[in-house]
C-alpha positions in Angstrom: 24.7 -20.3 4.6 25.5 -24.0 4.7 28.9 -25.2 3.5 27.6 -27.1 0.5 25.7 -24.0 -0.6 28.9 -21.9 -0.3 30.8 -24.4 -2.4 28.0 -24.3 -5.0 28.1 -20.5 -5.1 31.9 -20.5 -5.5 31.6 -22.9 -8.4 28.9 -20.9 -10.1 30.9 -17.7 -9.6 33.9 -19.2 -11.3 31.9 -20.6 -14.1 29.6 -17.6 -14.9 32.0 -14.6 -14.9 28.8 -12.6 -14.2 30.5 -9.2 -14.0 32.7 -9.5 -17.0 30.7 -6.9 -18.9 31.9 -3.4 -18.0 28.4 -1.9 -18.3 27.0 -4.4 -15.8 29.7 -3.5 -13.3 28.7 0.2 -13.5 25.1 -0.8 -13.1 25.6 -2.9 -10.0 27.9 -0.3 -8.4 25.2 2.4 -8.9 22.7 0.0 -7.3 25.1 -0.6 -4.4 25.5 3.2 -3.9 21.7 3.7 -3.8 21.2 0.8 -1.4 23.9 2.1 1.0 22.0 5.3 1.2 18.7 3.4 1.8 20.3 1.4 4.6 22.6 4.2 6.0 20.7 4.4 9.3 20.8 0.7 9.7 24.6 0.8 9.1 25.0 3.7 11.7 23.0 1.7 14.2 25.1 -1.4 13.6 28.4 0.4 14.0 27.0 2.0 17.2 26.1 -1.4 18.6 29.5 -3.0 17.7 31.9 -0.1 18.5 29.8 2.7 19.9 30.6 4.9 16.9 28.7 8.1 16.5 26.8 8.8 13.3 29.3 11.4 12.1 32.3 9.1 12.8 30.6 6.2 11.1 29.9 8.3 8.0 33.3 10.0 7.9 35.4 6.9 8.5 33.2 4.1 7.0 30.1 4.9 4.9 31.4 8.1 3.3 34.7 6.4 2.3 32.9 3.6 0.6 30.6 6.0 -1.3 33.6 8.0 -2.5 35.3 4.8 -3.7 32.1 3.8 -5.6 31.8 7.2 -7.2 35.5 7.2 -8.3 35.2 3.7 -9.8 31.9 4.4 -11.7 33.7 7.4 -13.2 36.8 5.5 -14.2 35.8 1.9 -14.9 35.5 2.3 -18.7 38.9 3.9 -19.0 40.6 1.4 -16.7 39.0 -1.5 -18.5 40.1 -0.6 -22.1 42.8 -2.7 -23.7 45.9 -0.5 -24.1 48.3 -0.4 -27.1 51.8 -0.3 -25.7 55.0 0.5 -27.5 56.4 -2.5 -29.4 59.9 -3.3 -30.7 60.9 -3.2 -34.3 61.9 -6.8 -34.0 58.1 -7.6 -33.8 57.3 -5.7 -37.0 54.6 -5.9 -38.3 52.5 -6.2 -35.1 50.6 -4.5 -32.3 51.5 -5.0 -28.6 48.4 -5.0 -26.4 47.8 -5.1 -22.6 44.3 -6.4 -21.8 42.8 -6.0 -18.3 41.1 -9.2 -17.2 39.5 -10.1 -13.8 41.1 -12.8 -11.8 37.7 -14.5 -11.3 36.3 -15.5 -7.9 37.9 -13.4 -5.1 37.8 -14.1 -1.3 37.8 -10.9 0.8 38.5 -11.4 4.5 37.9 -8.3 6.6 38.4 -7.2 10.2 36.2 -5.8 13.0 37.7 -2.4 13.6 36.2 -0.7 10.5 33.8 -3.5 9.6 31.8 -1.7 6.9 34.6 0.2 5.1 37.2 -2.6 5.2 34.7 -5.1 3.8 33.1 -2.9 1.2 36.0 -0.9 -0.2 38.0 -3.9 -1.5 34.8 -5.4 -2.7 34.1 -2.3 -4.8 37.6 -2.5 -6.3 37.2 -6.2 -7.0 33.8 -5.7 -8.7 35.1 -2.7 -10.7 37.7 -5.0 -12.1 35.0 -7.6 -13.1 35.5 -10.2 -10.3 32.8 -12.1 -8.4 33.3 -11.9 -4.6 33.0 -14.1 -1.5 32.9 -11.8 1.6 34.0 -13.0 5.0 33.5 -10.3 7.6 34.8 -10.7 11.2 32.5 -12.5 13.7 33.3 -9.8 16.3 31.3 -7.1 14.5 28.2 -9.3 14.1 25.7 -6.4 13.9 27.6 -4.8 11.0 27.9 -8.2 9.3 24.1 -8.6 9.4 23.6 -5.2 7.7 26.3 -6.2 5.1 24.3 -9.4 4.4 21.1 -7.4 3.9 22.9 -4.9 1.6 24.4 -7.7 -0.5 21.1 -9.6 -0.8 19.4 -6.3 -2.0 22.1 -5.6 -4.5 23.7 -8.7 -6.0 22.9 -12.1 -7.4 24.7 -15.1 -5.8 26.9 -15.5 -8.8 28.2 -12.0 -8.2 28.6 -11.6 -4.4 27.9 -13.7 -1.3 28.5 -13.2 2.4 29.8 -16.0 4.7 29.3 -15.4 8.4 31.2 -17.1 11.3 34.5 -17.4 13.0 37.7 -19.4 12.8 36.1 -22.6 11.5 34.6 -20.7 8.5 37.9 -18.9 7.9 39.7 -22.2 7.8 37.0 -23.8 5.6 37.2 -20.9 3.0 41.0 -21.0 3.0 40.9 -24.6 1.9 39.0 -23.6 -1.3 40.5 -22.7 -4.6 40.0 -19.0 -5.1 41.5 -17.0 -7.9 42.6 -14.2 -5.5 42.6 -13.6 -1.7 42.4 -10.1 -0.2 43.0 -10.2 3.6 42.9 -7.4 6.2 43.7 -8.1 9.8 46.5 -9.3 12.1 49.9 -10.4 11.1 49.5 -13.8 12.8 46.4 -14.6 10.7 48.0 -13.1 7.7 50.8 -15.7 7.9 48.2 -18.5 7.8 46.4 -16.9 4.8 49.7 -16.6 2.9 50.6 -20.2 3.8 47.2 -21.6 2.6 47.3 -19.4 -0.5 50.8 -20.7 -1.4 49.5 -24.3 -1.5 47.3 -23.4 -4.5 49.6 -20.6 -5.9 46.8 -18.1 -5.2 47.9 -14.5 -5.4 47.2 -12.5 -2.2 47.0 -9.0 -0.9 47.7 -8.7 2.8 46.8 -5.5 4.7 48.0 -5.8 8.2 49.4 -3.3 10.8 52.3 -2.9 13.2 53.7 -0.2 15.4 53.3 2.9 13.3 55.7 5.5 14.7 54.9 9.2 15.1 58.2 11.1 15.2 58.2 14.7 16.4 61.3 16.9 16.1 62.1 20.1 18.0 61.0 22.3 15.1 57.4 21.0 15.1 54.3 23.2 15.6 53.5 21.7 19.0 49.9 22.8 19.5 48.9 21.7 15.9 51.0 18.5 16.2 49.1 17.5 19.4 45.7 18.3 17.9 46.4 16.0 14.8 48.0 13.2 16.9 45.0 13.1 19.3 42.6 13.0 16.3 44.5 10.1 14.6 45.3 8.1 17.7 42.0 8.1 19.5 39.7 7.8 16.5 37.7 4.6 16.9 39.1 4.3 20.5 42.6 3.7 19.0 41.4 0.6 17.1 42.8 1.7 13.8 45.5 -0.1 11.9 47.2 3.2 10.8 46.8 5.0 14.1 50.0 6.5 15.5 51.1 3.6 17.8 53.6 5.6 19.7 55.2 9.0 19.8 59.0 9.3 19.4 59.9 12.9 20.2 62.9 15.1 20.7 63.6 15.1 24.4 63.7 18.9 24.6 60.0 19.2 23.6 58.5 16.3 25.4 57.0 18.1 28.4 55.4 20.8 26.1 54.1 18.2 23.8 52.5 16.1 26.6 50.8 19.2 28.0 49.3 20.0 24.6 48.2 16.4 24.1 46.4 16.6 27.5 44.6 19.8 26.4 43.6 18.4 23.1 42.2 15.2 24.6 39.9 17.4 26.7 39.0 19.7 23.8 38.2 16.8 21.4 36.6 14.4 23.9 35.4 16.6 26.8 36.5 16.3 30.5 34.6 13.0 30.8 35.9 10.9 27.9 34.4 7.6 29.2 30.9 9.3 29.7 31.1 10.9 26.2 28.5 9.2 24.0 30.5 10.0 20.9 33.6 8.2 22.2 33.8 4.6 20.9 34.4 1.5 23.0 36.6 -1.5 22.8 35.2 -4.3 20.6 35.1 -6.9 23.3 36.4 -8.1 26.7 39.5 -9.7 25.3 40.8 -6.5 23.7 39.7 -4.4 26.7 41.7 -6.6 29.1 44.8 -6.5 26.8 44.9 -2.7 26.5 44.0 -2.2 30.2 47.0 -4.3 31.1 49.4 -1.8 29.5 48.0 0.9 31.8 48.3 -1.2 34.9 52.0 -1.8 34.2 52.8 1.6 32.8 53.7 5.1 34.1 50.5 7.1 33.4 51.0 10.8 32.3 47.3 11.3 31.6 44.1 9.2 31.8 44.2 5.6 32.8 40.6 5.2 33.8 38.2 2.6 32.4 34.7 1.2 32.6 34.6 -2.5 32.2 30.8 -2.6 31.8 30.9 -0.2 28.9 34.2 -1.6 27.6 35.5 1.9 27.5 39.1 3.0 28.2 40.0 6.7 28.7 42.5 8.2 26.3 45.8 7.5 28.1 49.4 8.8 27.7 52.2 6.6 29.0 55.8 7.5 29.8 57.5 4.5 28.1 60.8 3.0 27.0 61.3 0.5 24.2 61.4 -2.2 26.8 57.9 -1.4 28.1 55.2 -4.0 27.5 53.1 -1.6 25.4 56.2 -1.1 23.1 56.6 -4.8 22.4 53.5 -5.2 20.2 50.9 -3.1 18.4 48.7 -1.4 21.1 45.5 -1.2 19.0 43.7 0.8 21.7 43.5 4.3 23.3 46.9 4.1 25.0 49.6 6.4 23.6 53.2 5.6 24.7 55.8 8.3 24.4 59.5 7.8 24.2 62.3 10.3 23.5 65.4 10.7 21.4 68.3 13.2 21.5 69.4 12.8 17.9 67.1 12.4 14.8 69.5 10.2 12.9 69.6 7.8 15.9 65.8 7.8 16.0 65.6 7.0 12.3 68.1 4.1 12.8 66.0 2.8 15.8 62.7 2.9 13.8 64.3 1.2 10.8 65.5 -1.6 13.1 61.9 -2.4 14.0 59.3 -4.3 11.9 58.2 -2.3 8.9 55.1 -0.3 9.9 52.0 0.2 7.9 52.0 4.0 8.5 54.6 6.6 9.5 54.1 10.1 10.7 56.6 12.9 11.0 56.0 16.3 12.5 58.6 19.0 11.6 59.1 22.4 10.0 62.6 21.4 8.9 62.6 20.5 5.2 65.9 18.7 5.4 64.6 16.5 8.2 61.4 15.9 6.2 63.5 14.7 3.2 65.5 12.4 5.5 62.4 10.7 6.7 60.9 10.3 3.2 64.2 9.0 1.9 65.5 6.7 4.6 62.6 5.3 6.5 60.7 2.2 5.3 56.9 2.1 5.7 53.7 1.5 3.8 52.4 5.1 3.6 52.1 8.1 5.9 51.9 11.9 6.4 54.2 14.8 7.0 52.6 17.0 9.8 49.4 15.0 9.9 48.0 11.5 10.8 45.6 9.1 9.2 44.6 11.3 6.3 46.7 9.5 3.6 44.2 6.6 3.6 41.2 8.9 2.7 42.0 9.2 -1.0 41.1 7.2 -4.1 44.1 8.7 -5.9 46.7 7.5 -3.4 47.5 3.7 -3.3 47.2 2.3 0.2 49.0 -0.7 1.5 51.8 -2.1 3.7 55.3 -3.3 3.3 56.9 -6.5 4.5 55.5 -7.3 8.0 52.7 -4.8 7.5 51.5 -6.3 4.3 51.9 -6.6 0.6 49.9 -5.1 -2.3 47.9 -1.9 -2.5 44.3 -0.8 -3.2 42.1 2.3 -3.4 41.2 3.8 -6.8 43.4 2.7 -9.8 45.6 0.7 -7.5 42.6 -1.3 -6.3 41.5 -1.9 -9.9 45.1 -3.1 -10.7 45.2 -5.3 -7.6 42.2 -7.4 -8.8 43.2 -7.4 -12.4 45.4 -9.7 -14.5 46.9 -7.9 -17.5 47.2 -10.2 -20.5 50.1 -9.3 -22.7 49.5 -10.0 -26.3 51.4 -9.6 -29.6 49.0 -9.3 -32.4 51.2 -10.2 -35.4 50.2 -9.3 -38.9 50.5 -11.8 -41.8 51.2 -9.5 -44.8 54.9 -9.6 -44.1 57.3 -11.9 -42.2 60.8 -10.7 -41.2 63.2 -13.5 -42.0 65.8 -12.4 -39.5 64.8 -14.7 -36.6 64.7 -17.9 -38.7 67.5 -20.3 -39.4 69.8 -20.7 -41.2 71.6 -17.9 -39.3 74.0 -15.7 -41.2 76.4 -13.0 -40.3 74.1 -10.3 -41.8 71.2 -11.6 -39.7 73.3 -11.6 -36.6 74.4 -8.0 -37.3 70.8 -6.9 -37.8 69.7 -8.6 -34.5 72.4 -6.9 -32.6 71.6 -3.6 -34.1 67.9 -3.8 -33.2 68.3 -5.5 -29.8 70.3 -2.9 -27.9 
């Protein structure tokens, strides 16, 4: 799409408010649902080409999650979109206090390459549910999935409802110069800073969904075999290229050896003896990310794995014996390398994690209820699980989002509707009576009445 055409579409979207009608939103979401099912094998093939995802992983972590979000929104849009009478104050008598949900207008959604279908379509579904028109900007790294998204959008929407803009940094920069009503960005912290800076120039509200070093703390009371099983699932899903993957294990020193042995067993159980040759094991997105993750292995102490195939862009699930000074502990890994560090005292571990950048996710494995309460009370993070990984994101009833360095704002379900909605607060004042208390001239009796009611 040429730039002038993009500008024309943005202008039309702002002008037309094409999805203002609630019934039309439901209609287009039903059409979107049906068209996803029609194109599902094209979507699976695209995800296979971009990331070597199997069909079941593609459906579980991408297509199925989008379908679930659409179903949830179709069911709840009417309820979410109704004006709500809220409790008023007696000083406003006689009146009604009303909160009216209104779409922001034209929304820019910028999505990443690691879950290129789900992380493009889920926020779009929430934005449409709230009545916004959308400009989608998928990542250039997942080009096959972008082409399928373009086909899906062309089948489902008019240009005054949704358009797709393809390309890389130049297109990102061009879009960020435009005057959108809202920007929703998912990706790296470094680009998130640019998005926020550009948005601030036009006072455009933003949601930023980023990442960080999500810790996985394991205390000595944890069920080690089950802990290992769930960590391996969460860490090596999508070849570790998941913003909420456990970035490192921080475990009690006394159970480290046992935990490592169980992790090794689970990697073989879940990915076979030949992980690189396993057709259901995804690959790194490109050479740049392959080289970055491989460098951690070359500089680290390998407890398991370490092999790679540059031609296939595959890296074996790898466990590293690390310290907080190790290269892989200085930034988010975002690949199939799992560093493990130890602690001797849980309170010290909590203090250490809290001294780091605020993570998007946090995982704690323990059978100790007191320790569980400590983690929930004293640790700062976007969201997480007790005795599991990843699964908190797979729910339309749980808001998902980051905190501080890992992001701002939330989506999924009602939280997603709220993110893309401006709530107009209105006092609907009646004319059959007018309280004289607020008007001058002020008297002692008026002042007493005001103090009585405003307390």
